[in-house]
C-alpha positions in Angstrom: 8.5 1.5 31.9 6.4 3.2 29.3 3.0 4.6 30.1 0.1 2.3 29.2 -2.1 4.2 26.9 -5.6 2.8 27.2 -8.4 3.6 24.7 -12.1 2.8 24.5 -11.8 3.0 20.7 -12.1 -0.1 18.4 -8.9 -1.0 16.6 -9.8 -1.3 12.9 -7.4 -3.0 10.4 -8.5 -2.8 6.8 -6.5 -4.9 4.3 -7.1 -6.4 0.8 -9.6 -9.2 1.4 -10.8 -8.5 4.9 -11.4 -6.0 7.7 -10.7 -6.9 11.4 -12.1 -5.0 14.4 -10.9 -5.5 18.0 -12.0 -4.2 21.4 -9.1 -4.8 23.8 -8.3 -3.6 27.3 -4.5 -3.4 26.7 -3.7 -4.3 23.1 -2.5 -7.8 24.2 -5.8 -9.4 25.2 -8.9 -9.4 22.9 -12.2 -8.8 24.6 -14.4 -8.8 21.5 -13.6 -9.0 17.8 -15.2 -9.2 14.4 -13.8 -10.0 11.0 -15.5 -9.4 7.7 -14.6 -10.5 4.2 -14.2 -7.7 1.6 -15.0 -8.2 -2.1 -12.1 -8.2 -4.5 -10.9 -4.8 -5.5 -12.4 -2.9 -2.6 -8.9 -2.4 -1.1 -5.9 -2.7 -3.5 -2.3 -2.9 -2.2 -3.4 -1.4 1.1 -5.4 1.5 -0.4 -9.1 2.0 -0.5 -10.4 1.8 -4.1 -14.2 1.5 -3.4 -15.2 3.6 -0.3 -18.9 3.0 -0.8 -18.7 -0.8 -0.7 -16.2 -0.7 2.1 -18.4 1.6 4.1 -21.4 -0.7 3.6 -19.4 -3.8 4.8 -18.1 -1.9 7.9 -21.5 -0.6 8.8 -23.0 -4.1 8.7 -20.1 -5.6 10.7 -20.3 -3.0 13.4 -24.1 -3.2 13.6 -24.1 -7.0 13.8 -21.4 -7.2 16.5 -22.6 -4.1 18.4 -19.2 -2.5 18.5 -18.4 1.1 19.5 -18.5 3.6 16.6 -15.2 5.2 17.7 -12.2 3.6 15.8 -8.5 3.9 15.5 -7.3 3.0 12.0 -4.2 1.3 10.7 -2.5 2.1 7.4 0.1 0.1 5.5 0.9 0.5 1.8 3.8 1.3 -0.5 2.8 5.0 -0.7 3.7 5.5 2.9 7.3 6.8 3.4 9.2 6.0 6.6 12.5 7.7 7.3 14.9 7.7 10.4 16.2 11.2 11.1 19.0 12.3 13.4 18.2 15.7 14.7 20.3 18.1 16.8 20.1 17.0 20.5 16.7 18.5 21.2 14.4 17.7 24.1 11.4 19.9 23.8 8.6 18.1 21.8 7.8 21.4 20.0 11.4 21.9 19.0 11.6 18.3 17.7 8.3 18.7 15.7 9.7 21.9 14.1 13.0 20.2 13.2 11.2 17.2 11.8 9.0 19.3 9.5 12.1 21.2 8.3 14.0 18.1 7.4 10.9 16.5 5.9 11.2 18.9 3.0 14.3 17.1 1.9 13.6 13.6 3.0 10.0 13.1 1.8 9.5 12.5 -2.0 6.2 14.4 -2.1 5.1 18.0 -1.7 4.4 18.6 2.1 1.0 20.1 1.3 0.0 16.8 -0.1 1.3 14.8 2.8 0.2 13.9 6.3 3.2 13.8 8.6 3.7 12.1 12.0 6.8 11.1 13.9 7.9 8.9 16.8 10.9 10.0 19.0 13.4 7.2 19.6 15.6 9.3 21.9 19.2 10.4 22.3 21.9 8.5 20.3 25.6 8.8 19.8 26.8 9.3 16.3 30.1 10.1 14.6 28.9 13.7 14.5 28.2 13.7 18.2 25.0 13.3 20.2 21.7 13.5 18.3 18.0 13.0 18.9 16.7 10.2 16.6 13.2 10.1 15.3 11.2 8.0 12.9 9.3 10.1 10.4 6.1 8.8 8.7 4.5 10.5 5.7 1.4 9.4 3.9 -0.3 10.8 0.8 -3.3 12.9 1.9 -5.5 11.6 -0.8 -4.9 8.0 0.4 -5.9 9.0 4.0 -8.9 10.9 2.6 -10.1 7.7 0.8 -9.9 5.7 4.0 -11.7 8.3 6.1 -14.5 8.6 3.4 -15.2 4.9 3.8 -15.2 5.2 7.6 -17.7 8.1 7.5 -20.0 6.1 5.1 -20.1 3.4 7.8 -21.2 5.9 10.4 -17.9 5.5 12.3 -15.8 8.2 13.9 -12.0 8.0 13.4 -10.2 9.0 16.6 -6.7 8.3 15.3 -4.7 6.9 12.4 -1.5 4.9 13.0 1.0 3.0 11.0 0.0 -0.7 11.1 3.6 -1.7 11.8 3.6 0.3 15.0 0.4 -1.4 16.1 1.8 -4.9 15.2 4.8 -4.2 17.5 2.6 -3.1 20.4 0.4 -6.2 20.1 3.2 -8.8 19.8 6.0 -7.3 21.9 7.1 -9.6 24.8 7.1 -7.4 28.0 10.6 -7.0 29.3 12.3 -8.0 26.0 14.5 -5.2 24.7 16.3 -7.3 22.0 16.0 -6.2 18.4 13.1 -8.2 16.9 11.7 -8.7 13.4 7.9 -8.6 13.2 6.1 -9.8 10.1 2.4 -9.8 9.3 1.5 -11.6 6.1 -2.1 -11.2 5.0 -3.8 -8.9 2.5 -0.4 -7.1 2.5 2.8 -7.9 4.2 4.1 -5.7 6.9 7.8 -5.9 8.0 9.1 -4.1 11.1 12.3 -4.2 13.2 11.9 -3.0 16.7 14.1 -2.5 19.7 11.7 -3.1 22.6 8.6 -1.3 21.5 10.4 1.3 19.4 10.2 0.8 15.7 13.6 1.1 14.1 12.7 0.2 10.5 9.5 -0.7 8.6 8.4 -1.5 5.1 5.1 -2.6 3.4 5.0 -5.2 0.6 1.9 -5.5 -1.6 2.3 -9.3 -1.9 0.6 -11.6 0.7 -1.8 -14.4 1.1 -4.5 -12.5 -0.7 -2.4 -12.2 -3.9 -1.5 -15.9 -3.7 -5.1 -16.9 -3.4 -6.0 -14.6 -6.3 -3.3 -16.2 -8.5 -4.6 -19.7 -7.7 -8.2 -18.6 -8.3 -7.3 -17.2 -11.7 -5.3 -20.3 -12.8 -7.9 -22.8 -11.8 -11.2 -20.8 -12.1 -11.9 -20.9 -8.4 -13.6 -18.4 -6.0 -11.2 -16.6 -3.7 -12.7 -18.5 -0.7 -12.1 -21.8 -2.3 -8.6 -20.7 -3.4 -7.7 -19.8 0.2 -9.0 -23.2 1.4 -6.8 -25.0 -1.1 -3.7 -23.1 0.0 -4.4 -24.1 3.6 -5.2 -27.7 2.7 -2.1 -28.1 0.5 0.6 -26.3 2.6 4.3 -26.6 2.0 6.7 -29.4 2.7 4.3 -32.4 2.7 3.8 -35.1 0.1 1.1 -34.1 -2.4 0.2 -37.7 -3.1 -0.9 -38.1 0.5 -3.5 -35.3 0.3 -7.1 -35.7 -0.8 -8.4 -33.6 -3.6 -7.9 -32.8 -7.3 -4.2 -33.5 -8.0 -4.1 -30.7 -10.6 -5.3 -28.1 -8.1 -3.0 -29.5 -5.4 0.0 -29.1 -7.8 -1.0 -25.6 -8.7 -1.6 -24.6 -5.1 1.9 -25.9 -4.1 3.4 -24.0 -7.0 1.7 -20.8 -6.0 2.8 -21.3 -2.4 6.4 -22.0 -3.3 6.5 -18.9 -5.6 5.0 -16.8 -2.9 7.5 -18.0 -0.3 10.4 -17.3 -2.6 9.1 -13.8 -3.4 8.5 -12.9 0.2 11.9 -14.3 1.1 13.6 -12.1 -1.5 11.7 -9.0 -0.3 12.4 -9.6 3.3 16.1 -10.3 2.8 16.5 -7.2 0.7 14.6 -5.2 3.4 16.8 -6.6 6.2 20.0 -5.9 4.1 18.9 -2.3 3.8 18.2 -2.1 7.5 21.5 -3.6 8.5 23.4 -1.2 6.3 22.1 1.7 8.4 24.4 3.3 10.9 23.7 1.9 14.4 21.5 -1.0 13.2 21.0 -3.6 16.0 21.5 -7.3 15.4 18.1 -9.1 15.1 17.8 -11.7 17.8 14.1 -12.8 17.4 11.6 -13.0 14.6 7.8 -13.1 15.0 5.2 -14.0 12.3 1.5 -13.2 12.4 -1.4 -13.0 10.0 -3.5 -15.5 7.9 -0.3 -17.1 6.6 0.0 -18.9 9.9 -2.9 -21.2 8.8 -0.8 -22.5 5.9 1.2 -25.6 7.1 4.9 -25.4 6.6 4.9 -21.8 5.3 6.5 -20.2 8.5 9.2 -22.9 8.7 10.2 -22.6 5.0 10.0 -18.8 5.0 12.2 -18.8 8.1 14.8 -20.9 6.2 14.7 -18.4 3.3 15.6 -15.5 5.5 17.8 -17.3 7.9 15.7 -16.7 11.0 13.3 -18.9 13.1 9.8 -17.4 12.9 7.8 -17.7 16.1 4.0 -17.6 15.7 2.5 -14.4 17.1 -1.2 -14.4 18.0 -3.0 -12.2 20.5 -4.7 -13.9 23.4 -8.4 -13.8 24.2 -10.1 -12.7 27.4 -12.7 -15.5 26.8 -10.9 -18.3 24.9 -13.0 -19.7 22.1 -14.9 -16.5 21.5 -13.2 -15.9 18.1 -12.7 -18.7 15.5 -9.0 -19.7 15.2 -8.8 -18.6 11.6 -10.0 -15.1 12.4 -7.8 -14.9 15.5 -4.7 -14.9 13.3 -5.9 -11.7 11.7 -6.3 -9.7 14.9 -2.8 -8.6 15.9 -2.7 -5.2 14.1 -6.3 -4.4 15.1 -5.5 -5.2 18.8 -2.4 -3.1 18.7 -4.4 -0.1 17.4 -6.5 0.0 20.6 -3.6 1.4 22.6 -1.1 4.1 22.0 1.7 2.7 24.1 2.5 -0.5 25.9 4.8 -1.4 28.8 8.4 -1.7 27.7 
Protein backbone atom coordinates (compact mmCIF):
# COMPACT_ATOMS: atom_id res chain seq x y z
CA UNK A 1 0.00 0.00 0.00
CA UNK A 2 1.49 3.32 -1.05
CA UNK A 3 1.37 6.33 1.23
CA UNK A 4 -1.51 8.71 0.59
CA UNK A 5 0.06 12.08 -0.04
CA UNK A 6 -2.51 14.78 0.75
CA UNK A 7 -2.12 18.39 -0.26
CA UNK A 8 -3.99 21.60 0.46
CA UNK A 9 -2.90 22.93 -2.92
CA UNK A 10 -5.18 23.38 -5.90
CA UNK A 11 -4.51 21.13 -8.88
CA UNK A 12 -4.24 23.35 -11.97
CA UNK A 13 -4.36 21.83 -15.46
CA UNK A 14 -3.70 24.33 -18.28
CA UNK A 15 -4.34 23.17 -21.85
CA UNK A 16 -5.05 24.78 -25.21
CA UNK A 17 -8.59 26.11 -24.90
CA UNK A 18 -9.19 25.85 -21.16
CA UNK A 19 -7.80 25.78 -17.63
CA UNK A 20 -9.24 23.52 -14.92
CA UNK A 21 -8.67 23.94 -11.17
CA UNK A 22 -9.64 21.35 -8.55
CA UNK A 23 -9.66 21.20 -4.78
CA UNK A 24 -9.73 17.53 -3.74
CA UNK A 25 -9.26 15.61 -0.54
CA UNK A 26 -7.67 12.56 -2.16
CA UNK A 27 -7.34 13.12 -5.90
CA UNK A 28 -10.35 10.88 -6.49
CA UNK A 29 -13.20 13.05 -5.21
CA UNK A 30 -13.66 16.69 -6.21
CA UNK A 31 -14.63 19.07 -3.42
CA UNK A 32 -14.61 22.24 -5.52
CA UNK A 33 -13.71 22.97 -9.11
CA UNK A 34 -13.56 25.75 -11.67
CA UNK A 35 -13.06 25.72 -15.44
CA UNK A 36 -12.24 28.78 -17.55
CA UNK A 37 -12.13 29.11 -21.33
CA UNK A 38 -8.85 30.40 -22.75
CA UNK A 39 -8.69 32.55 -25.90
CA UNK A 40 -7.15 30.91 -28.98
CA UNK A 41 -3.36 31.03 -29.05
CA UNK A 42 -2.81 31.61 -25.32
CA UNK A 43 -1.59 28.01 -24.99
CA UNK A 44 -0.25 26.28 -28.10
CA UNK A 45 0.42 22.53 -28.19
CA UNK A 46 0.67 22.49 -24.40
CA UNK A 47 3.05 25.47 -24.08
CA UNK A 48 2.17 28.94 -22.79
CA UNK A 49 2.42 31.51 -25.61
CA UNK A 50 0.77 34.49 -23.87
CA UNK A 51 1.62 34.57 -20.13
CA UNK A 52 -0.07 37.95 -19.65
CA UNK A 53 -3.49 36.86 -20.93
CA UNK A 54 -3.28 33.50 -19.19
CA UNK A 55 -2.38 35.22 -15.93
CA UNK A 56 -5.38 37.53 -16.22
CA UNK A 57 -7.78 34.62 -16.86
CA UNK A 58 -6.39 32.61 -13.94
CA UNK A 59 -6.54 35.61 -11.61
CA UNK A 60 -10.24 36.13 -12.38
CA UNK A 61 -11.07 32.41 -12.12
CA UNK A 62 -9.41 32.04 -8.71
CA UNK A 63 -10.97 35.27 -7.45
CA UNK A 64 -14.47 34.35 -8.60
CA UNK A 65 -14.37 30.85 -7.09
CA UNK A 66 -12.38 31.85 -3.98
CA UNK A 67 -9.79 29.14 -4.46
CA UNK A 68 -6.53 28.78 -2.56
CA UNK A 69 -3.62 30.60 -4.19
CA UNK A 70 -1.29 27.62 -3.74
CA UNK A 71 -1.25 25.44 -6.85
CA UNK A 72 0.31 22.29 -8.23
CA UNK A 73 0.77 22.47 -11.98
CA UNK A 74 0.62 19.83 -14.71
CA UNK A 75 2.67 19.90 -17.91
CA UNK A 76 2.17 17.95 -21.13
CA UNK A 77 3.67 18.74 -24.50
CA UNK A 78 5.98 17.31 -27.12
CA UNK A 79 9.06 19.12 -25.75
CA UNK A 80 8.97 16.95 -22.63
CA UNK A 81 11.22 13.90 -22.85
CA UNK A 82 10.39 10.71 -20.93
CA UNK A 83 12.86 7.83 -20.76
CA UNK A 84 12.92 4.54 -18.85
CA UNK A 85 16.37 3.83 -17.40
CA UNK A 86 17.76 0.63 -15.90
CA UNK A 87 20.36 1.58 -13.30
CA UNK A 88 22.64 -0.63 -11.23
CA UNK A 89 20.72 -2.21 -8.31
CA UNK A 90 20.76 0.90 -6.13
CA UNK A 91 18.55 1.53 -3.09
CA UNK A 92 19.61 4.85 -1.60
CA UNK A 93 17.56 7.73 -3.13
CA UNK A 94 20.66 9.95 -3.30
CA UNK A 95 22.60 7.29 -5.20
CA UNK A 96 19.68 6.80 -7.59
CA UNK A 97 19.43 10.57 -8.19
CA UNK A 98 23.16 10.79 -8.96
CA UNK A 99 22.99 7.83 -11.35
CA UNK A 100 19.94 9.31 -13.10
CA UNK A 101 21.71 12.61 -13.68
CA UNK A 102 24.79 10.84 -15.01
CA UNK A 103 22.77 8.78 -17.52
CA UNK A 104 20.65 11.80 -18.44
CA UNK A 105 23.63 13.31 -20.22
CA UNK A 106 23.37 10.53 -22.83
CA UNK A 107 19.61 9.97 -22.82
CA UNK A 108 18.22 13.52 -23.00
CA UNK A 109 18.48 15.37 -26.37
CA UNK A 110 19.05 18.78 -24.78
CA UNK A 111 21.84 20.40 -22.73
CA UNK A 112 21.27 19.56 -19.06
CA UNK A 113 21.72 23.22 -18.08
CA UNK A 114 18.64 23.99 -20.22
CA UNK A 115 16.55 21.20 -18.70
CA UNK A 116 14.51 20.58 -15.57
CA UNK A 117 14.92 16.93 -14.53
CA UNK A 118 12.74 14.71 -12.36
CA UNK A 119 12.49 10.96 -11.95
CA UNK A 120 10.17 8.32 -10.53
CA UNK A 121 11.61 5.06 -9.19
CA UNK A 122 9.73 1.97 -10.38
CA UNK A 123 11.81 -0.45 -8.32
CA UNK A 124 13.99 -3.55 -8.79
CA UNK A 125 13.60 -5.54 -12.02
CA UNK A 126 15.29 -8.59 -13.49
CA UNK A 127 16.98 -8.05 -16.86
CA UNK A 128 19.23 -10.21 -19.09
CA UNK A 129 22.13 -8.25 -17.59
CA UNK A 130 21.03 -9.08 -14.05
CA UNK A 131 19.07 -7.17 -11.38
CA UNK A 132 18.58 -3.46 -12.03
CA UNK A 133 16.73 -0.52 -10.49
CA UNK A 134 14.29 0.87 -13.05
CA UNK A 135 13.34 4.55 -13.07
CA UNK A 136 11.31 6.84 -15.30
CA UNK A 137 13.22 10.02 -16.15
CA UNK A 138 11.35 13.19 -17.15
CA UNK A 139 13.10 16.20 -18.68
CA UNK A 140 11.45 19.48 -19.64
CA UNK A 141 12.87 22.56 -21.34
CA UNK A 142 13.57 25.19 -18.70
CA UNK A 143 12.23 28.01 -20.88
CA UNK A 144 8.91 26.16 -21.21
CA UNK A 145 8.64 25.81 -17.43
CA UNK A 146 9.63 29.48 -16.99
CA UNK A 147 6.78 30.58 -19.29
CA UNK A 148 4.26 28.59 -17.27
CA UNK A 149 5.55 29.99 -13.97
CA UNK A 150 5.47 33.54 -15.34
CA UNK A 151 1.74 33.22 -16.05
CA UNK A 152 1.10 31.76 -12.59
CA UNK A 153 2.95 34.62 -10.91
CA UNK A 154 0.98 37.18 -12.96
CA UNK A 155 -2.20 35.59 -11.57
CA UNK A 156 -0.96 36.07 -8.01
CA UNK A 157 -0.63 32.32 -7.49
CA UNK A 158 2.17 30.37 -5.83
CA UNK A 159 3.38 27.19 -7.54
CA UNK A 160 4.16 24.52 -4.94
CA UNK A 161 4.98 21.81 -7.44
CA UNK A 162 5.06 20.86 -11.11
CA UNK A 163 4.20 17.35 -12.26
CA UNK A 164 3.79 15.47 -15.50
CA UNK A 165 0.09 15.56 -16.41
CA UNK A 166 0.21 11.86 -17.31
CA UNK A 167 1.25 10.96 -13.75
CA UNK A 168 -1.66 13.00 -12.37
CA UNK A 169 -4.12 11.36 -14.78
CA UNK A 170 -3.06 7.92 -13.55
CA UNK A 171 -3.43 8.90 -9.89
CA UNK A 172 -6.94 10.25 -10.50
CA UNK A 173 -8.28 7.37 -12.59
CA UNK A 174 -6.49 4.35 -11.13
CA UNK A 175 -8.87 1.75 -9.71
CA UNK A 176 -7.69 0.88 -6.16
CA UNK A 177 -6.41 -2.67 -5.92
CA UNK A 178 -5.94 -3.04 -9.70
CA UNK A 179 -2.34 -3.87 -10.62
CA UNK A 180 -3.02 -4.76 -14.27
CA UNK A 181 -1.28 -2.77 -16.99
CA UNK A 182 -3.73 -0.07 -18.07
CA UNK A 183 -3.79 2.42 -20.92
CA UNK A 184 -4.96 5.88 -19.84
CA UNK A 185 -5.88 8.55 -22.38
CA UNK A 186 -6.97 12.15 -21.92
CA UNK A 187 -8.19 13.85 -25.11
CA UNK A 188 -8.77 17.57 -24.80
CA UNK A 189 -6.61 20.56 -25.68
CA UNK A 190 -3.81 18.02 -26.11
CA UNK A 191 -3.87 14.23 -25.94
CA UNK A 192 -2.05 12.46 -23.13
CA UNK A 193 -1.26 8.75 -23.40
CA UNK A 194 0.08 6.73 -20.48
CA UNK A 195 0.55 3.04 -19.72
CA UNK A 196 0.69 2.21 -16.03
CA UNK A 197 1.12 -0.89 -13.91
CA UNK A 198 -0.94 -0.08 -10.83
CA UNK A 199 -0.11 3.57 -10.15
CA UNK A 200 3.39 3.37 -11.66
CA UNK A 201 3.78 5.00 -15.07
CA UNK A 202 5.59 2.68 -17.48
CA UNK A 203 5.28 4.76 -20.66
CA UNK A 204 3.85 8.13 -21.64
CA UNK A 205 3.57 10.40 -24.66
CA UNK A 206 1.88 13.73 -25.44
CA UNK A 207 0.20 14.41 -28.80
CA UNK A 208 -0.62 17.94 -29.93
CA UNK A 209 -3.87 16.84 -31.60
CA UNK A 210 -7.12 16.78 -29.59
CA UNK A 211 -10.67 18.14 -29.42
CA UNK A 212 -9.38 21.71 -29.56
CA UNK A 213 -7.63 21.18 -32.90
CA UNK A 214 -10.73 19.46 -34.28
CA UNK A 215 -12.91 22.39 -33.24
CA UNK A 216 -10.43 24.87 -34.71
CA UNK A 217 -10.46 23.00 -38.02
CA UNK A 218 -14.27 23.02 -38.21
CA UNK A 219 -14.38 26.70 -37.20
CA UNK A 220 -11.99 27.58 -40.00
CA UNK A 221 -13.84 25.54 -42.62
CA UNK A 222 -17.29 26.97 -41.84
CA UNK A 223 -16.50 30.41 -40.37
CA UNK A 224 -17.69 29.50 -36.86
CA UNK A 225 -16.56 30.59 -33.42
CA UNK A 226 -14.67 27.94 -31.47
CA UNK A 227 -17.57 27.69 -29.01
CA UNK A 228 -20.03 26.98 -31.80
CA UNK A 229 -17.61 24.54 -33.45
CA UNK A 230 -17.33 22.55 -30.20
CA UNK A 231 -21.12 22.51 -29.98
CA UNK A 232 -21.47 21.17 -33.54
CA UNK A 233 -18.95 18.39 -32.88
CA UNK A 234 -20.88 17.26 -29.81
CA UNK A 235 -24.22 17.56 -31.63
CA UNK A 236 -23.02 15.61 -34.67
CA UNK A 237 -20.98 12.83 -33.06
CA UNK A 238 -19.88 9.65 -34.80
CA UNK A 239 -21.83 6.63 -35.94
CA UNK A 240 -25.35 8.05 -36.26
CA UNK A 241 -27.32 8.97 -39.39
CA UNK A 242 -26.72 12.63 -40.29
CA UNK A 243 -30.16 12.87 -41.89
CA UNK A 244 -31.76 12.31 -38.50
CA UNK A 245 -30.00 15.31 -36.94
CA UNK A 246 -31.35 18.84 -36.85
CA UNK A 247 -29.22 21.65 -38.25
CA UNK A 248 -27.44 22.88 -41.34
CA UNK A 249 -26.62 19.76 -43.40
CA UNK A 250 -23.43 21.35 -44.75
CA UNK A 251 -22.07 21.98 -41.23
CA UNK A 252 -23.19 18.53 -40.10
CA UNK A 253 -21.29 16.94 -42.98
CA UNK A 254 -18.17 19.01 -42.27
CA UNK A 255 -18.36 18.20 -38.55
CA UNK A 256 -18.64 14.47 -39.24
CA UNK A 257 -15.67 14.68 -41.63
CA UNK A 258 -13.55 16.50 -39.04
CA UNK A 259 -14.46 13.92 -36.38
CA UNK A 260 -13.67 10.97 -38.62
CA UNK A 261 -10.32 12.49 -39.59
CA UNK A 262 -9.58 13.22 -35.94
CA UNK A 263 -10.45 9.69 -34.87
CA UNK A 264 -8.21 8.19 -37.56
CA UNK A 265 -5.35 10.51 -36.70
CA UNK A 266 -5.57 9.74 -32.99
CA UNK A 267 -5.94 6.04 -33.72
CA UNK A 268 -2.74 6.06 -35.79
CA UNK A 269 -0.84 8.01 -33.11
CA UNK A 270 -2.01 5.73 -30.30
CA UNK A 271 -1.26 2.52 -32.21
CA UNK A 272 2.24 3.75 -33.05
CA UNK A 273 2.80 4.70 -29.41
CA UNK A 274 1.61 1.32 -28.14
CA UNK A 275 3.75 -0.50 -30.71
CA UNK A 276 6.76 1.43 -29.38
CA UNK A 277 5.84 0.58 -25.78
CA UNK A 278 5.29 -3.11 -26.54
CA UNK A 279 8.71 -3.32 -28.23
CA UNK A 280 10.41 -2.38 -24.95
CA UNK A 281 11.99 -5.09 -22.87
CA UNK A 282 9.67 -6.25 -20.10
CA UNK A 283 6.59 -4.47 -21.50
CA UNK A 284 3.42 -5.70 -19.80
CA UNK A 285 0.30 -6.72 -21.69
CA UNK A 286 -2.37 -4.02 -21.53
CA UNK A 287 -5.57 -5.38 -20.00
CA UNK A 288 -7.67 -2.22 -19.55
CA UNK A 289 -8.06 1.13 -21.28
CA UNK A 290 -9.56 4.31 -19.78
CA UNK A 291 -10.53 7.47 -21.67
CA UNK A 292 -11.14 10.88 -20.13
CA UNK A 293 -11.36 14.50 -21.23
CA UNK A 294 -13.80 16.66 -23.25
CA UNK A 295 -13.85 13.99 -25.99
CA UNK A 296 -16.25 11.97 -23.82
CA UNK A 297 -18.98 14.48 -24.70
CA UNK A 298 -18.83 13.48 -28.38
CA UNK A 299 -21.27 10.59 -29.02
CA UNK A 300 -19.66 7.52 -30.52
CA UNK A 301 -16.09 8.81 -30.43
CA UNK A 302 -14.88 6.54 -27.61
CA UNK A 303 -16.41 3.46 -29.23
CA UNK A 304 -14.94 4.13 -32.67
CA UNK A 305 -11.52 5.12 -31.31
CA UNK A 306 -11.52 1.92 -29.28
CA UNK A 307 -12.12 -0.07 -32.48
CA UNK A 308 -9.23 1.80 -34.15
CA UNK A 309 -6.76 0.76 -31.45
CA UNK A 310 -8.24 -2.66 -30.64
CA UNK A 311 -9.19 -1.88 -27.02
CA UNK A 312 -12.49 -1.13 -25.29
CA UNK A 313 -12.25 2.38 -23.82
CA UNK A 314 -13.93 2.82 -20.44
CA UNK A 315 -15.01 6.39 -19.55
CA UNK A 316 -12.97 7.86 -16.70
CA UNK A 317 -14.48 10.78 -14.77
CA UNK A 318 -13.64 11.79 -11.19
CA UNK A 319 -16.45 11.78 -8.63
CA UNK A 320 -17.83 14.80 -6.79
CA UNK A 321 -18.15 15.21 -3.04
CA UNK A 322 -21.40 17.10 -3.70
CA UNK A 323 -22.95 15.69 -6.90
CA UNK A 324 -24.28 18.35 -9.24
CA UNK A 325 -21.84 20.98 -8.09
CA UNK A 326 -19.92 20.96 -11.38
CA UNK A 327 -21.60 21.03 -14.82
CA UNK A 328 -21.25 17.67 -16.56
CA UNK A 329 -19.35 19.18 -19.47
CA UNK A 330 -16.79 20.66 -17.10
CA UNK A 331 -16.50 17.51 -14.98
CA UNK A 332 -15.00 15.64 -17.94
CA UNK A 333 -12.09 18.12 -17.86
CA UNK A 334 -11.12 17.58 -14.21
CA UNK A 335 -9.20 14.29 -14.05
CA UNK A 336 -5.69 15.71 -14.50
CA UNK A 337 -6.33 18.63 -12.15
CA UNK A 338 -7.73 16.27 -9.51
CA UNK A 339 -4.70 14.00 -9.76
CA UNK A 340 -2.41 17.00 -9.26
CA UNK A 341 -3.80 17.60 -5.77
CA UNK A 342 -1.98 14.54 -4.41
CA UNK A 343 1.51 13.15 -4.82
CA UNK A 344 0.69 9.47 -4.30
CA UNK A 345 -2.43 7.32 -4.06
CA UNK A 346 -3.18 3.94 -2.53
CA UNK A 347 -1.95 1.15 -4.78
